[in-house]
Each structure stands twice: as C-alpha cells, then as structure tokens.
N, C-alpha and C positions, 0 to 999 in steps of 0.2 A: 514855769513852768515845765510840766516833763513832754518829752519829745522823742522821736526815734533816735538809737544811738544806735552807728555804724559800730562795725566790726570787722575781723577777719577769722577765718578758721587756721589755729594755732595746729591741729591734728585732729587724727582720727583715727579708731583702732583697723579702721579698714572699709574697702567699699567695692561696690561694682564697678567693672569698666564702663564708663560713658556718664556715671553717676557719682562724681564728686562731693566729698562734704563743701567743697570751694563754689557749690552752687547754692548753696543755703546764703551766697554774700549778694545775692543777686534776688531782686525782688519784680516781676514780670508775668503777664500773661501764661507766656510760654515754656517757665522754668520747668525743672523733673525734679531738682531736689537730690535727698542722698537718700543711697539703697546701701543697706550691709551686703558683704561679702553672702553666695551664697553656700548655703547649709554651714553656716558661721556659728562660733563659739557667744553663748553670752555670759557676761552681759557686755554690749557694745557702747564705747564711747567717743564722744567728739568735745573737743575744748576750744570753745572759741574767746579772744582777746577781744574786749570792746576799746574805740580809739582812746578812749580816757578814762580815768578813773570814776564813777560814777554809782549815785542812788539806782535801782533798779525798783520801777512801778509798775509794770506789768510784762508779763510775758506772754506771750500769741504762740502758737502750733499747730501749723496745718499738717494734719497726715496724710500717709495714705488711705485710696480707697478698701487696701486689701493687706497690704505690705504693713501692718497694725501691731506694736509692742503692748503688750499689756501694761507695761507701766515705764514712766519716765521719772527719773529721778533728777536732782538739780543741785549741785555745790558750786560755790562760789568761793573766790582766793581774791588777796590783794596782788600776789604778787606770786611768779614761778622761781625756782632758785636756777640760778646761774646754768647749774650743767643741763637744765631742762629734761625731769624729769615729768612730763606729764600725765602720767598715771599714779601718783603719790596722794594716794587719798586724803593721808594725813595735813598734807597743807591748803585740803578744800574744807571749806563748811559748808553741812546739809542743810538745804534747805526747806527739803520735803520729795514729793513726787506724788505726783498725778497720776489717776488709769486711765486709759483708753476704751472706748467703746469697741467690741468684736464684730459691729457692722453686720451681726447677721439679718436686723429687722429690715436690712434697706436692701439685703441680697447681694453687699458689698460694691454696691452702685452708689456711695456715698462717700463722701470725705469728712472728715472732724477736726472742726476747729474748735482747741481749747485755748483759752483766756487765764491766764492765771496771775493773782494780785499779790504780787510779793513787795516788800519793803524791805534791803539787804543792799549794803554797800564792799563795790571791789570792781576788777577789771577782768578777771577770767571766770568763766562760765564754763562749766562742765556739764554736759547731760549724759546720762546712763540709759540705755534700753534695754530694757528685759525681753525673755523668750514673747515670741509672737504669737498672738493668735492664730488658731489652724483653721485653715480655711478649702475650698477647694482650689481657689485661685491663686493660692501661694504655694507653690509645689514648691521651693525651694526655702522653705521656714527663713525668708530675709524679714528685716524689718527695714522702715521707710521715712523719711520726713519732708514735707515737699516744702515746705519753708516755717523760717523764724523770725521774729520780728522780737526786738527788746526796745521796750519803751521806759526813761528814766531821764535823772537831772544828774547835771557834775556833780561830785560828792561837794566841792566846795563853794557851789553858786548859791547864793542867797536868794530864796524866792521873791523877798523883799524889794530886789535891786533892781526888779521891772518895774515897779509901780515909782511914779515920780514923784519926788516932794508936793507941787501943784497938784496931782490927781489926789495924794493923801488929802492934803487940805480942803480941797474939794468936798472929797469923800466925808472930812469931818465936821464940815457947815452942813451937809445934804443928811447927816444921820447916817450914810452908807455904809455897809464896811462888806467885807470879802465873801462873808457870808450870806448877803442880802439875796432872798428871792428872787428879786426881782432882776438879777443880773445872773440867776441859776442859768449853765446850758450856754453863758458866751465863756470865751476864751480868757476877759479879764475878771468874771463873775468868780471863779475859782481858782485857789493856786493848784490845783490838782487837774485842771483841766486839760484833757488830750485831744488835739488836734485833730479831724478827720483824716487830715490829709497824711498824718504822722499812722494809722490805722495800716492794719496789714491787707483791711480788704480794698483799699487804695488804689495800689501798687497790683496787686494781684489783677487788679481789672482793666487800669488803665496802659497804654501807650506808654513807653516810658519816655520820650521826648513830650510829647503833651504831660505829662505829671509833671515835668518838670518844669514847665510853661507855668501851670497850674499854679505850682509853689511859688512861682515866683511874682506872680497876679496876687496870691495869698498875701506873701510879704507887703505888697505896696497897698493892699486893700487897707492891711492891718496902720500904714504909716499913714495912710488916707485920712484913716479915723482919728489917729491922736493928732493930727492937723485939721481937724471938723473940714473936711472936704468930704461933705456926704454924699453929693449927687458925684462925685467921681467913684466914690467908694459904691456906691448903691450900681454904677455901670459895669464896674469890677466885678463883683459879687455876680451878676447875672451871666457877664463872661464865663466864669470860673464854672458856674453848674450849665450853661453849653459844651465849655470845654470837656468837663467832667464825660458828658455823650460821646463826643465826637471820639474822645480819648479810650471809651470802650470799645466802639466802633472799630476804631483802629486794632485797636489791640483782639479782638475778633476776628478781623482778618489777617492778620500776623501768623494764629494758630491756625485757620484755613490753608493759608499756603505752606506754611509748613508740612502739616497734613498731605498737601497733593504731593509737595518733595518727596515725602516718605514712600509714596504710593508712585512716585515715579512719574504723575501725570505733570508732567513740565506745561503744558499749554495752560492749565488750571492755574498753576502757581505765574505763571508770568504776567495772566489775566490779574491774578490778585494783587501782584507788587504793585501794575498799573493802575488800579482803581484804589491804592492805598497811595499812591504819589499824587494821582488827580483830586484825592478826598482831601489828601494833606494840603494841598497848594490852595485849593478853593476856601477853606480854612483860615488859612495865613493871610489870604488875600483879605478877607473879611477883618481880621486881627488889623492888617495895616491899614485897613480903610477909615478904622477909628481908632488908631493912632497909639493902640495896646501891643503893640513887637517891635520889640527892636532887635539887634546882633545879637545881643546878651540872652535876651530870649530863644534867639532860635538857636543857641549851640546847642549841637545832638551829644546827650549823655555817652555813646557809641564814639565820639568823638575825641573824648577825653582818655587819659591814662586811667587804666584798670586799678581803680580803689576801694576800698571796703566802703560799706555803706555810712554814709555820712550827711545826716539830716541838714538840708537847707535851713532849717528852723533852729537850730541851734543857737542859744545865747553867746555862743564865744565863737560860734564862725559867722553868724548875721551878721551880714554889713549892706546899712542903709542902701538901696535902687534908688540911682536919678530919678528922680520925679520926672515926670514928660509934662510938655505945659497942660493944663487944664484941659481938657477936650467939653467937659460936661456945658464949658459955656456956649458951646457953638448949639447946645439944644440937640446932641444928636446921640441916639439907644442903640447898642445892640443887641439884633435880635438874629438870631441863626434859625434858619428853616432846618427842620428836622430832617429831611432828607437830601443832602447835597446831591447823594447819587443814590441813584435808584440800586438796592442789593438781589443779589441772586440768590437763588440756594443753594448751599456750599455744600462739602462732604465732610465736612470735621465743623465742631462748635466747640463754643463753652457754653460750660451748662453751669446753674446755679441752684439755690435749694432754699427751702425757710431755715432760719434755726430756731432751734425750740428753746433754747436758753444760752446765757453768758458764758458758762461754763461746759455746756456739750451741745453743741451746733452740729447737723449734718448737712454736707454741702453735696449732691448727686453728682455722678461726673458721665450719665449716660444720656438723660433726658433731655432732647434739644427743645423742647417746648415750654420749659419749665419757666416761672417768672413769678416772685411772690411780692403780692404787694406788702414794703419793710415800712411803710410809713411811718406809722407808728412806734416803730422800734427806735431804740438808740442805735448811734452810728456804729457802737461798738458789736452789734450784734449785724452788720448787713452780712448778707452773704455773699462766698469768694466762687472765683470761678474753677473747676477741675477739667482737666483735660483726658480726653481717653481715647484711644483710637478706635475705629470699629473697620474692621475691613470687611468689602463686599457689598454696605448698607450706606444709601446714599442719604445722609441725614438732611432732614427739613432746615429752612432757615435759622440760624440761630438768635436768641432773644436777651435782651438784655433784662439785669436781672433790677436793677432800680435808677431809674432815669430820671428820678426826681429830688430836688436839693432843694428846696422853698414852697412855701403856699405862690408865690408867684409864678412858677411853672404850672401850677394846679388851677391857677386862675383861668385858663381857658387852654383852647385846642393846640399843641406845639406843630406850626406851622398850618399853613391852610390846605383844607382838605381837597380832592378835586372835585370839579363839578359832578352833578349827578347828571345821571343817561338819559333817555328817556323813558325806558321801561323803569327806572329806579323813580323818576318822578313821577308816574303813572300809578308805583305799586305802593307810593307812601305819599302818596296825594294829600289824605286826610290829616296823617302826622305832621306835614309841612303847614299845613294850614294851622294849625294848634301850635307846635312846638317850633317854626321857624326852620329855612331851607339850611341854615348854619350848621345847627345844630344835628338834623337829621344828614345830612351830609357828611358830618363827621361819624355818625354810624354808621353811613355805608361805603366808608374809604376806604382804601385799599391797605393803607397803614396802619396796623393795630394799635399803635398807641394814639390814634386818631380815634379809633373805634372805642378805646377805652376811657380816655379824657371825654368825649361826647358823653358815653353814660354816666361818666362824675358827676359832667355839668347838669343833667339831667336828676340826678339826685339833690343834688344842691338847690337846683330852682324849685324841687314837689316840696324840700323842707322848708323854704322859706316862703312858700305861698302862704297869705293871711288866712285867717281863721272865718274871716265874713266872704270869699269869696261865693258866686251864687254856684247852685248844686250843679246846673248845666256845663260848665264851665271844667267845674272839678272832674265830672263824667269825662267829657272829650279828654281834658289832660290824661287822666288815669289810661282811658284805653289807647290814646294814640301811647302812651307811657309801655303799655305791655306790649302793642305793636313792635315797638323796638327792643323790648326785649327777649320776644319771642325769636329774633334774628340773632340776637346776640348770644342767646341760647345755644344756638347749631352752631356757633362759633368755635374754629378749632385750636385758637389761639387760650391758652389760661388765664391770661389777667384779665381779657375782654368775658372771658365766660365768669370769674371770679366778679367782674364789677357788676353784670348782668343780676347775680345770686344777691347782691350785696340790695339793690336797686329795687328787686321784685320784694323782697323782707321787709325793706322800710316800707314799701307800699301797701304792705298787709298788715303790719303791726304799729306803724303812725301813722299815715297820709290818711286811711281808711277810719280810722277810729278816730283821730283829730279834727277829720272835717264829718263825721257822723253818716256817712253815706250807708248806704243800705247793704244786708248780707247780697244781692244781686251781684253788688259791686265786686265783694271777696270772691263768690262762686267765679263771676266772669273772670275773676286773675288764675283762680287755682286750676280751672276746664280747662285754660287756654295755654297754661305753663307746664302741668305736671305730664301730657304725655309726651312733652319734648324732654322733659326731662327724664323720664322713663328710656326715653331711648338713648340719653346720653350714658346710661349707667351699662349699655354695653360697647361704651366706646373703647377703642384699641389702646388708648392713654388708660393707666391702671390710674395713675393720681386723679385725671377727670373722673372717672369713675367713681371714689371714693366722695370727693366732692358733689356729687349730683346725688349719691345713697346718702350721703348723711343731710344734705341741706333738705332731701325728700324726708326723711326723719323728722327732722327737725320743724320744718312745714306740718305735718302730719298734728305734731302737738302742740301749735298756735293756738289759743283758746278761740282766734276766729277762723281758724280752720277746723279744729276739732269735730265742732259741733256740727258741721256742715255733711262730714261722712262721706268725703268725695274719695279722698285717696285710696280709702281700702277698697272700694267696690273696683277701682283699677286694679291692683294687686292680685285680683280671686278671678280675673279673667285668665282662662285657661293658656296653659304656653302654647304656643306654634308650633308644630313640627320644624320649620324653616327656621325658627329664629337663630338668631348667633350664642355661642355660648355664654359669654359673657353678659348679654342679656337676662339671658334664663336663670344664671347664678345669682345676677342682680335681686330679680324678681321673686326667686323665693330667699333668699338671704334680708330681703327687707321687709318681704310680710312674717318672717319669723320674728325680726326685731317689732315690728309696729306689734303685732298679738302680744308679746310681751310687753309693749309699753300701754297698750289701750286694751287688751280683753278682748270678750266677745259681748260685752254687755253696752248696747247706747254706742256703739264704736264705727259699725258699719259694716263688724264681722261679727258672723253666726257660725255653728255649727253647722250649717248644712254648707255656705259656699267654700268657706276655710278646707271642710271634708275631702269635698268635691274637688278642691284644687291639686289636695296634696295626694289623694288616690290617682290623679288623672298624673301629678308630678312624679306618683314611684314606676311607671312608665318611660320618662324621658331616657334620652341615650347618656346623658351627663351623667358621672358617679355622684359630684358634690352637689345638684339636682335633687338627686334620689337621696340621698343620704340628708340633707335639710329636709324635706319634705317626713321622712321616718322621725326626725327631731320636731316636726313640727306635729306630727299627730300624736307620739307620746306627750309632747306638753299638753295638747289638747285632751287627752286622757287622762290626767291629773284632774283638771276641772270637769270633764260630764264623762265618766266611765261607761256608763250604760248606755247614752245614746251615740259613741262611739263606734260602737262594736256595729251598729246596724252597716257602717259604712262599709264594713271590711267582709271579708269572703270567710267562712268557717274556719273554726279554728281544728284542723284535723292533719293527717298524715301527706296528702294532694297540696295543701298549702303550703305546709312548711317547706317542702320541697322548694319553695322559692325563697331566696336567701332573706330577702328583705321583710318578708311578712313572719318567716319565723324570728329575726330580731326584734320586729315589735311584737308578737306574742311574747315574747320574752324578757321584753322590757315592760309590759303588761303584766308579766307575773311579777316582777322585780316592785313596780308598784304596787301592786295587791299585799304583796309582803308574802306569794307564793315561789316554791321552790323551779326553778326553770328546770331544761328537759337534761341540761348537762346536770344540774345538781343532783334530779332525781337518778339518772345514772350511774351518778359518783353515789349516790346514797345506796343504792340496791348492789352495787357494786362491792362495796365496803360490807353489807350486811352478808353478801354471798359468803365473802372470805373470810366473816365470824362465825358461819353456820359449816361451813367446812372447818373451820377448825373444831369449833365444839364436836361435831362427829368424829372426827379422828380420836378426838381425849372420848368422846365413851365408845367407840370401838378399843381405845386401852384400855379402858375400865370393865368395858363387859369380858373381855380376854383376859384380864387377872381374875375376873369373878369365876371364869370357867376351869381355870388352874385352880382354883382353891377348890370347887367343887369334883377337879379328878382327885386331890387329896383328900379330902373327905373321903370320895368313895376308896379309896386306897386304903386307909384307915377302919373304913367298915367292912371290907372284903376280908381285912387283917384278923377283924375282931370274929366274925362268922367264921373264920377259917380255924380257929384254935376255938370255938365252940362246939363245933360238931367231929374234933377229932378224938378215935376210938382211945378207952382208956386200955384195955387190953390188946393191944395187936396181936394178931397170930401169924400171920405171914407179909411177905414182902410185897407180894401182890393186893391183900386188904389192907395195906398203910397207902396204897399209891392211888386205890381206886378214888377213894371218897375226895380225894383235893381235887383228883381231874375232873370230878361232875361239882365242885362247890367254883371252881376257876371259870365252865361255864357260866355259870349264875354270876356272877360276881360282874362278866361281862356283859353283862346285858342288866343291871343294875336298875339305870334307867329309862327301861324301855316300861310301857305302859304306863306310865308315871306323868302326870302333870307337874310342871318344875313353878307353876305360878300357886296354885291352891292345895299342891301337895297328895292330891287325889291319885289313886291307882287302882287301875279295872284294866281285866284281861282284853276290854273290848277298846281299848287303848293302843290301838294298831298306829300306822303312817297316817291313813284315811279317816280313824276312829279319833284321833288326837285333835287335828284339823276341825273336826267335827262339834269337840269337846271345848278347843277352842270360840269357834266361831257363833257357839251358842249356850253352852253350859255353865264355864268355867266362871265362879263368883267375883274371880280379882279381876276379869277384864270385861270390857262392854264395846260395843261399835260406837265408831263415830259415825251420827245423823247425817254430817256433810261430807266428809270426803269418804265414808264406808270401811275405813279402815280400822282394826282391832289394834284397840290400843289399853293398857292397864290404868284402872280408874285412876291412883295416886297418880296418874302423869296427864288425865287427860285438860287438866287446864293449859298446862305447858305444851301440849298438841296443840291445841285451839290458837293458841298466841303466833305461834314460832313453827308447825311445821304444816297443819291441816291447807289443803290446797285452797279454800276460803279463809284463811289465816284474815288477809286482808279488812273481813268485815267484822273483826273482833277488836276490840280494846279490853284494858285491862283497868279493873275498879281498884282504885286505891287504899279503898275501905275494908270490903272481903279478899281482895287480891284476884279475884274470879276472870272468867272471861265474858264479856257481858257484848253481844251485839253493838256495832257502832252507834247505829239509829237509836236506839235503847239506852245508851250507856248515859246521855245528861237526863233524862228522865229519873233512873236508876241511882245514878250520885245526887238527883236532887232530893228524892224523897228521902234518901236514907233508911231505906227499909231493909237494907240488906243487914247479916251477922258479922259485925268487925274480925278479920283473922287475926292469928297471935302467931307471934314469932314461931318458925320450922323448927326451933330449939325447943320449943315451951309445948305444941302442937300440930299433929296434922290437921289438915283440911279434906272435908270431903265435899267434892264437884256435885254431888247427885243430891245428899242432903244438908249440903252448908252449915253442917256442924264442923265446930274443932273437938279433937278427939287426943287421947293419950300419943305422944309419938312416937314412933320407933316401924320398923319394920313388921314386925309380928301382932304391933295395933292394928294396921291394915287387915291383916286375915282378920282378927276379930271382929272388928267393926263391917267389915264387908260379909264375913260368912255365921257370924254367929247370929242367935234367934235373936237378943238385944242391941243388935247394931243398927246398920243402914237400912232404913225404912224406905228409901226410895234406889234398892237395886231391884231392877224387876226381875233379875235370873234367879234372886233368891226369893222374891214372892213367888214367883211362877211355882217351884220346887215346893213351896209350903202348900200352896193350892193343890199339885196334883198327890202330896202326901195324905193332905186333910180328904181327898176323895180318888180314892184309886180305882185304874182298869186293869184289872187283871188279864193278862194275855194279850195285852196289845202294847206295843213298846213305840217308841217315837221310828216315826214315818221319815225316814232319811235316807236319800238317794247319793248316789256316788256324784251326782252332779252339782248337788248344794255345796261342796268345797272348790268350785271352780269360781266363786264371788272371790274369793281371798287374792288380796293384789302383790305383787312381788315387788320386795326392798333389798334391802344390802345385805350381801351373801356371808354370814360371818358363819363358819363351821361350828357344828354342832355336835354332841354324839349322838350319832345313828338314829338318824329321821326326826329328834326332837324337834322343839322351837326354840329359837332365841331372842333374844331382844336383841332390836336394830337401832339406828339412830332414829331417834325419835321416838321410840318405843313401840313401833310398828312391828306386826310378828308377820313372816313369811313362812311357806310351805316351801320345807327340804324336801 
C-alpha cells in the first residue's frame, strides 16, 4: 500500500536567508518552505534523496501564493556518482513537468496544491524550477515551494505480502477480490489506497505532536480490526476524529503565537502558549482516562533527533504496538467536548479554501473566515492552510476548514450548546414548540460549528418527514425553519451561511413540491429571505457577496419561484443614495444577469421599470454602477428600440456633452448599423483630404493649360507678324514701325475674348465679360442651388462634390447623373432614365440627358449649334430674340448685376480674363 516516503535535501542551487531547502523536510502548519535567492538565474534546482529505493506513486507540491514558478520539471535517478555532481543531467531520467497557475484570478491571495500521479522507480528526485510568473508582489523575481510530499512503495516490497493467507482463503470462498466495489474506499479494498494520514493536507493542518499520536492510534485501530476487536476499533476511530480537530486547533494556536512573536507582542504570545498547554493537558487527560494514551504516544517529535521524514506507516519500519487491555469491555466511550477552552480573537490565522480539482486546487492565504464544506470531496482534495502575515490589522478568529471525518460526527451537534437566554426563549418560542429546544439552542449557539450542525440536522429532519404528514404540521415546520434560516442568513461565518442556503434551496425545490404545499408557502419563503439575501450582497467579504449573488440568481430561475415574479420586483427598486458601494454594484449586476436569463416577457421585468431604474442609476456616484446601467440600456435597446428612446433625453449636442449619454447614443448607432460621430468625423476628414488633393491636381492641370495657351498665343503672334511685313521696305523707320504696332496688338490677344464659347466682342471689357459669363455664354450655366456659374459639361460633378447642397444629391448608377436623394429611390425604381455610356464613347449632357459624340469640340457643337441641346435656356433665349428683334433697345445691364458672383480660388489669368478654378466655378478677377 502506498505511503509517505521520507527524504532529505541533498543540494539546491541556492536559497534566501532563512528559507533553506531543508525546510521542505518538515511538514507542519508553521513551515515557511524554500525560496530561491533574489534576482536569481533560472532554472533553479533541488535534489532530494529518499530514505530507500522506492516506486513513486504520487507527488504533492504546495506552491507559494505569489512566488510562483511557471513550470516545474521532475527527474529521477537510481543513484549519484561517487564524486557527487548533483546537476549532472544525464544521470537523471526526465519524468515530465507541471505548469502552475499565475494566481491572477485570486489576486495572489491563494496557494495552489498540485497532485501529480506518476509511476517511477528511483532514490533521487530532482526538481527544476523555471522562470517565475510576474506580479506586483514578487518584486525580486523569486520562486518558492512551501512543501513537497512523496507517496510511494519500497521498490522491492511485494504488495501481496500485506494480505495474509487466511484473508486470501476467506476472500476466495466469499468471492471477494481486491477490486470488489464493496471494499472500495478502505485501506484493504484497493492495493493503491493512500491513507488520509499520509496526505500533505493532514500534516499541514495538524500539530506535529498530535499528528504522531493520531498515527499511532491509527496503527492500533488496524491491528484491532485484524484481530476482530471491533468495539475497540470503533472507539479508536472516534478518538482519531476528535483528535484531528484538537490537532488543527493546536496548530492554529501555534501560528497565532508565532505571529505575536514576530510583532513583538510577547503578552499575547505568552497567553497563546499557556492556552496551548492547558488545552493539550486537558485533551491528554481525557485520553488517559479512557486508557488510550501511554508513554510511547506522549513522546514528542521535537524530543527526537532531527531526521528526514520517515513515515510511521511504512511496511518496513512499522512495528506492532503493544495492545492495551480491552477497555471496550467496560462499556465506556470517548466523547470530547467541542470547546475545551473558549477561543479568543487572534491577530494571525490559518485560512483555507476549496479546491477546484485534484490537479489544480487554490488555497487562500488571507481570508480568516473562509471554511468550505468538503464532506463530498475525496481526502486528496481537502484544502490546506496557508500562512500570511498582515501588519496593522487585527484578524477575526480563525476557522478550521474540515472538522468532519465521518457520519458519526455529523449525526448530531458536537458538544452541548449553551442554554437559551430569556430573550432567545421569547423570540424563538414558536420555533421551539415545533422543532424542539435542543435544535433551536444549537441554532442560537455562540459556537459556529453548533449553529452549522443545527441547520444540517434540520435539513435531515425535513428530508425525512413522511409524505402523509398533516398540512398544518408541515406549514408550522416550514415557517419555523424559515425563522431559523433568516437568522442564519445574517451569520457572518461562511459555513453557517452556506448551510442556510442549502436548507432554503431544499425547502423550495424539494420539501414544498414533495408535500404539495400551495404557492403561498413558496411566496412566504421567498419574501422572508430575499431582502436579507440582497443585504448580504453588500457584505464586506467578497466570498459571501458572490455566494449571495449566485444563490439569488439561481433561486430566481427555480420553476417554483420564477412564476411568482417576486425577485425582479426587488431588483428594480431605485438605489438609495446612502446605500453601500457593494450593495449598489451587486443589485445592478444581479439585475443585468437576470434580465439576460428571464427577459421582459412574463418575468416581472418590464421596459418601464427596468428603464426607470437604469436611467436613475446613471446618476449614481459609483462608476461601476453607471457602467452597468449603460450596458443594461444597450441590451434593452437591442430588443425594444423605439420604446427605449422615450426614457432618454433627445440626442443633441447638449445631451452628448454628458459622456454616459454620448456612449449610449453611439451604442445605439452601432446597433442600428449607423456610423458614430467619431466615424463621421473620420470620413469627413478623409473626404476633405481627398478634395484638397484633387484641387491641387486640378490647379496643376489648369496651370499647364495656361502655359499651353501662352505657347499658342506666341505662335499666332509670330504668324501675324510675318503676314504684315512689307515686301519693299523703304527706310529703317518704316520697317520698325509696323512691328511695334503689331506687338501691342499681340499682347492684348485674349482681350475681348470669351475663352469658353470663343466669342469676341468690343463690349467684352472686364465688366462686360462678367456679364457675358453670368447671363449669355452658351457653355456656362448657373447652379440653381448655390448660384455659382459652372461649365455645363461639369454640372453633374459640381452637384455631387462641390455644391454647397451636395449632401442632398446622389448618383444614379444607370444614367450617372445627380438626382435628389429623396427622389433617387423612385428614379431608380421606374428606370425611366436614358442609360449613360462610357466617357470614351460619348459625352453626357446634364440638361437634355442625351449622349453625343465624345470630345471637347463636341460640347461646343451640342450646346451652341442649332441642332444641339434643346434644353439650353440661354441658347433658346437667343433664338427667340433673333426671331423677334427690337431695334434700339439693348440689354438693360447695370454695373450692380455683376456683384452676385462669388469669389473662388485665385488662379492668375491673362489681363482680367476668367479662369477655371477647382470645381470649375468662375471668379471675377
């Protein structure tokens, strides 16, 4: 049978002062373990030598709460070389590695217990620690190991030797094997059974002296079973169970004494020492009274010479202890009273935590009130204590995590609770009549374990009530139970609070349906307990808050409670201004959870009550409450979009000055698929940059055109000068005069000329040209939306990209023209437009919507020719005037008519002419 293997530390790569690797050889509640040097080089190594060559079955590692290695590797070897080179890797065989949690989820307030199952033979074990996990507490980048436990068998020890031939013969005739399910869980039932006394949890809880006594008594118990002395074995079993509680309490006192010494509070240390000695003396007196203690058991481990850990249960070293006279024949039984001494609040404590799995349990090191019911867990998964010093804070009385080792202990209250006071008798008179004074006294006891046991006893009593019990008795029992549950919900001790939740759940989901009680009883249970549970969600203990929150959420989803719609009505009550931070955060968080689970249809939640609560929560002083309220509003908007806006202020600039409302409205936009303000600004910025880039490119193109015009002008001047040269020059003066006059003419070639339609007139002065462009040029038109004069060929582009009202226009994919956005869907739907062709194949007139020959000259022919565009109003007006001339009258043009022109980009042009600016608007120079 596997058992604890003793070992010594052969070597280590280094350690911090006061934290040698030899600390790993001791298992006790006060051990500190090994720590690597500060800012050490990785990896770090430790080599252990076991007391004998053995087959390792299981390794247990207890990590530090914040000095955590990212990975630990295991190597095993049969022997070391004579010259002893402990780091010679080729002499060790690699078994594998385990990864350790970084402990971020617990805020580095817990310890991790790793249980590694292996099957390897050897005598030397090497551990290699890799780089540490980084956190704010581990400022020196150290790794640490609090304890290590090795469980295995001697390599040459036959497992069958433990089973006598007589037992084999009996098993043969009875048909039993070592795999018999009836024997599973006992030390004789499975060859790989590991005793709880060999587990690391046992030594880390127990006072070393008491642990030694427990192991001796366990040996005697097994021997008594082999000799069929079952009454004596039963007595030893009860004594071991009670001694485990005693050992845990003494271990806790030892930790408190050590903390007091470190704080130099020597009065408290002396008090703890006297308390330990008195408590130990009373326990030993009880043991001697029942003939269970002798000199061998009383020998303290600290009186022995220091040796490596050698288990008393090893088959090689186990010697039969002399059996005492059979005290069971005297008919006495041992029962230890729960409190031998009244405990006082302490300044340092042992704390424990539930383990999540056999491979990855976490052990908290700070919460002194933590206690978990580990009754259904295997012994291998029991939580271990973790010691943590806290300066300046007085901690509450520590609690033991596991005081129950059998059904015999759970059968009733451990120890007799104190008598009820007069006030308690008056207050609980109804419950006493129904449930009895003993049970109620346990629920009112000052000892938390008595209160817990009373609730568990009540749980069993309700479960065992027969189905035919009269309704009145059932109702009175239920109401008395709710009375005790209400009291237990207010309890500050975690196990008592847990027991109350367990009892309440059983009543709602099992007791009431089993006995077919009405909904009124369920309503009574919920209404009497939910307000108290909600108040516990504001508890200062994070663990109690989480437990209360989770239970309320679970209870709201019970089919018996869900139809009542009671819990949602409590959650939508407005937050009180003077309520605690935790309470407000818990209420909002719970509402958000249940809203996702239940919705707003027949659940007690409505759009009205949820939105009124959420909008009021936006004004709360706590940021987390406001943030959760925003999340609730966005979740509601996904389901009821139009109705949600009625509870919010209008979406305008003033409202968006509030960051919360800005977040809400931008969230609405994302849900609707609309761009947010930030996205719109980014789009505008990108569009502005693109427009600016395009404008610069157009300016470059126009400047190139102007340069080309100057070259053309120079060529024309040269041709005209050649044409006017005299064939027979007379004198030098005659030859010089004509070129001088011609030069003056050439310099004014573009004067009195419209550069768009090519018309030349003496009336085309600077003001005359402006008037011509404004009213008469057949190649230009005024935009009816922004009143700028643009080329007709670029009118569509102007409306889409440059016009002041460009946001009102959209482009038809069929005809490629600009259409008002409100008319665009209908325009596209009826498909009445003339499809446009590619620019290389045809030009597109935005006036008559016709396609015609491509090219710049084709625009002049189309807009100015008699067979061209019929929708050019300027051309139509000229034709009408030509048909009905009125001599003697000219156009009534005043100088003020040119003042309508807008100023655009300033591109230099020759002598007062007009130039094409970006977007093809025209400016007066």
